[in-house]
N, C-alpha and C positions, 0 to 999 in steps of 0.2 A: 246352545252354543254357552250359556252362562257357566254350565259346569265344565266346560273344556279344559283340559290340562295337557299343555304340550311343551316338550323340552327340545330345544334344538331342532326345530320344526318350520317348516313353510306351511302355512293355511292359506289356501285359495278358495275364498268363500264365494258363494253364489251372489250376483249383484244386489239382490233384493235384501240381504242380510243388513245392508246400511240402514233399512228402516227400522231395525231394532235398537233402540238406544240402549238397553241392557246388555246387549250381546256386543255391541260395538265398544262400549265402555271396558267391557271383560276384554275383549282382545286387545285393547290400548293397556289394560292392566299386565297382561301376560306377555306382551311383545311389543314388536313395532309395527304400525300399520302404514303400508306403503300403498298409495294410490298410482297406478299406471294411467296417466290421464291420456286419453285417444280422443281426438277430433271427431265430432259427428260428420260422416260423408254421406250417409243415407244409403249407402252401398248394402247394408244387411237386410233392409228392407226388400229390396228387388230380389236378393237370393235367398229370403226365407232365413239366414243363418241366426237370426236371435231365436226365432222358435225352435230350431234344432239344438242351440246352446242352453235352452231353457227359461226363455222369458215367457213365463206361463200364461199371464192374464194382462191385457190391457183394457183400462176401462173403456166404456162405451164411449166412442170418438176421439179416444186417446191415441197418439201417433206414437210411435218408437221416438221421433224428435222431442215430443212433450215428456216421455219418459227419461230421456237423456237430459232434458232440462230440469225435471225434478229430483233426479239422483244426484247430478254433479255437486250441488252445494253440499250434500250431505257426505258424499266421499271427501272433498275438501275440508270438510268440519271435522273430522275423525282421524283425517291422515297425519301421521307424523312426518312422513316424506311424501313428497309429489314428484313425479317424474313425468316429464311430457314425452310422449312416444314420437311426436312428430319427427319424422327423418331419421329414427334409431333402427339400427338392426339388432338382432337378439343380444348380439356381444356388447353393443354399446349400452343396451338397456341394463344388463348385468354390471357393467362398470358403473352406470349412474346409481344402481341400487348399493352396490358396495361402498361407492364414495359416499351415498347419502347415511349410510348406517354408520361410517367410519365418522363422518363429521358431527353426527348426532351424539356419539358417546365420547 
């Protein structure tokens, strides 16, 4: 990730990239980091959604909620823009992203 070069691109990382300080700092250097904040509902655990999307390893005794609580402060730390997804549809999310980027620059 540290050597990634991108121009006029959107990079959707996996959730675990946030553990890599150097990777996150590099992303901040080359662009705007946007955190799409989603409230934890627990629905993913019942459906197995997170396993299919690539949450590879939970430590012994760790729950998806524990993982959510562990990662959230990191997402917040590195985000240039935070957008709460609560109650937004895709069009509203895109509007919030555009507004956030416009107001940032």
